[in-house]
C-alpha positions in Angstrom: 110.0 102.3 89.3 111.1 98.9 90.7 111.4 100.6 94.2 107.7 101.8 93.9 106.6 98.3 92.9 108.3 96.7 96.0 106.7 99.4 98.2 103.3 98.4 96.8 104.0 94.8 97.5 104.7 95.6 101.1 101.1 96.7 101.4 99.8 93.4 100.0 101.6 90.8 102.0 101.8 90.4 105.8 105.0 92.3 106.6 104.2 93.8 109.9 100.6 92.8 110.8 98.4 89.7 110.0 95.3 91.8 109.3 94.6 93.4 105.9 95.7 97.0 105.4 95.2 99.5 102.6 95.4 98.0 99.1 95.2 94.5 100.4 91.8 93.8 98.9 93.2 94.6 95.4 96.0 92.0 95.6 96.8 88.5 96.7 99.6 86.0 96.3 99.4 86.0 92.5 99.4 89.7 92.4 102.5 89.8 94.5 104.2 87.3 92.3 103.3 89.2 89.2 104.5 92.5 90.7 107.8 90.8 91.6 108.2 89.7 88.0 107.3 93.1 86.7 110.0 94.8 89.0 112.6 92.3 87.7 111.6 93.0 84.1 111.9 96.7 84.6 115.3 96.4 86.2 116.5 94.2 83.3 115.2 96.7 80.7 117.0 99.5 82.5 120.2 97.4 82.5 120.0 96.5 78.8 119.5 100.2 78.0 123.0 101.1 79.5 124.7 99.3 76.6 127.4 97.8 78.9 128.7 94.4 78.2 129.0 93.5 81.9 125.5 94.8 82.6 124.1 92.9 79.6 125.8 89.7 80.8 124.2 90.2 84.3 120.8 90.8 82.8 121.1 87.7 80.5 122.0 85.5 83.5 119.2 87.0 85.6 116.6 86.3 82.8 117.9 82.7 82.5 117.7 82.0 86.2 114.4 83.8 86.7 112.8 81.3 84.4 112.9 78.8 87.3 112.7 81.2 90.3 109.6 83.0 89.2 108.0 79.8 88.1 108.7 78.2 91.5 107.3 81.3 93.3 104.0 81.1 91.4 103.7 77.4 91.7 104.1 77.5 95.5 101.5 80.2 95.8 99.1 78.3 93.6 99.5 75.1 95.7 98.9 77.2 98.9 95.7 78.4 97.3 94.6 74.8 96.7 95.1 73.8 100.3 93.6 76.8 102.1 90.9 77.6 99.5 92.2 81.1 99.0 95.3 82.9 97.7 95.1 85.7 100.2 98.3 85.7 102.3 96.5 86.9 105.5 93.9 84.1 105.2 96.7 81.6 104.7 98.4 82.9 107.8 95.2 82.6 109.9 94.6 79.1 108.5 98.1 77.9 109.6 97.7 79.5 113.0 94.3 77.8 113.6 95.5 74.4 112.2 99.0 73.9 113.9 99.3 70.3 112.6 99.2 71.6 109.0 102.7 73.1 109.6 104.0 69.5 110.1 102.5 68.0 107.0 104.7 66.8 104.1 102.9 69.3 101.8 103.9 72.2 104.0 107.5 71.0 104.4 107.9 70.8 100.6 106.5 74.4 100.4 109.0 75.6 103.0 111.9 73.9 101.1 111.0 75.4 97.8 110.4 78.9 99.1 113.5 78.8 101.2 115.7 77.9 98.3 114.2 80.8 96.3 114.9 83.1 99.2 118.5 81.9 99.3 118.8 82.6 95.6 117.4 86.2 96.0 119.5 86.8 99.1 122.6 85.9 97.1 123.6 83.3 99.7 122.9 80.1 97.9 125.9 77.7 97.7 126.3 78.3 93.9 126.8 82.1 93.8 129.5 84.4 95.1 128.3 88.0 95.4 130.6 90.7 94.0 131.9 92.4 90.9 134.0 89.4 89.7 132.9 88.4 86.2 132.3 84.7 87.0 130.0 85.5 89.9 128.1 88.5 88.8 124.3 88.2 88.7 122.6 91.0 90.6 125.9 92.9 90.7 125.8 93.1 86.9 122.4 94.8 87.1 123.9 97.6 89.2 127.2 97.8 87.3 126.4 101.0 85.4 124.6 102.8 88.2 126.2 105.3 90.6 125.1 107.9 93.2 121.5 108.2 94.1 120.4 105.8 91.3 122.7 103.1 92.7 121.4 103.7 96.2 117.8 103.4 95.1 118.6 100.3 93.1 120.4 98.6 96.0 117.6 99.6 98.3 114.9 98.0 96.1 117.0 94.8 96.0 117.1 94.8 99.8 113.4 95.4 99.9 112.8 92.4 97.7 114.8 90.2 100.1 112.9 91.5 103.1 109.5 91.0 101.4 110.3 87.4 100.4 111.8 86.7 103.9 108.6 88.2 105.5 106.4 85.8 103.5 108.6 82.9 104.4 108.6 83.5 108.2 105.1 85.0 108.6 103.2 82.7 106.3 105.2 79.4 105.9 107.8 79.1 108.7 106.6 80.9 111.9 103.1 82.2 111.4 102.6 82.8 115.1 103.5 85.8 117.4 102.0 88.7 115.5 99.4 90.9 117.2 96.8 93.2 115.6 95.4 95.0 118.6 96.5 98.4 120.0 99.0 98.9 121.6 100.3 95.3 121.3 101.0 95.6 117.6 104.0 97.8 118.5 105.6 94.6 119.8 105.5 93.2 116.3 108.7 95.0 115.5 110.5 93.0 118.2 108.8 89.8 117.0 110.0 90.4 113.5 113.5 91.1 114.6 113.5 87.8 116.6 112.1 85.9 113.6 114.7 87.5 111.2 117.5 86.6 113.6 116.3 83.0 113.5 116.1 83.0 109.7 119.5 84.6 109.3 121.1 82.0 111.6 119.7 79.3 109.3 121.0 81.1 106.2 124.5 81.5 107.8 124.6 77.8 108.7 123.7 76.8 105.1 126.1 79.5 103.6 129.1 78.4 105.7 128.5 74.7 105.6 128.4 74.2 101.9 131.2 74.9 99.4 130.5 77.3 96.5 129.8 75.6 93.2 130.3 77.0 89.7 127.9 79.5 88.2 126.3 77.2 85.7 125.1 75.0 88.6 122.6 77.8 89.5 120.2 76.4 87.0 120.5 72.9 88.7 119.9 74.5 92.1 116.7 76.4 90.9 115.5 73.2 89.1 115.6 71.4 92.4 113.6 74.3 94.0 111.1 74.1 91.1 110.8 70.3 91.5 110.0 70.8 95.2 107.2 73.3 94.2 105.8 70.8 91.7 105.8 68.0 94.3 104.1 70.4 96.7 101.4 71.2 94.0 100.8 67.5 93.3 100.6 66.5 97.0 98.2 69.4 97.7 95.9 68.3 94.9 96.1 64.6 96.1 95.4 65.5 99.7 92.6 67.8 98.7 
């Protein structure tokens, strides 16, 4: 079910084109954030149903950390709506393209920092988490601990989809809103544009991941609290400037 929810989110946010497609009129930033939370809730419920101690530990950690991560996501989207006058991701993209100086504003920089930190958390590359099946580092790995075969493949695929969707919002709405075409046949070049944008984002992630030493697991809350603080500052500044 989580896989289906992430597939629906892909039709709501600008993943491949900057013009609305089917189902876009029925969803916006907040709908996407709520669907992300719903998918995480469904995965946690499925994990708790397994009865495994390791899976329950991973689900407990995920619920604790999602308290800040989901709040940061919603706060950033809410502040964007205050600035652009809409919470539609496509309209936000067009606003940032037509107002280039807005990308250099302090408000926008706070938004990028907050969203990037959440992306690093979801990517499993933040400097406070080691991905794997070791007990001290298990977060997402604990969710998949009791799955095998096709169920494990679908569960992993849905996790990768979530990372790609959040990364697409980061690079197409906040970081690099330019370079996407909506006219035939130029929109076929969007695939190459997305590959280039993702290579740029992955290089940034690798620099951060290899430059900072890993901290202990309980520091994840501190990391997410900083991201949440950035989102709150972004919200305050957007209201003051408005």
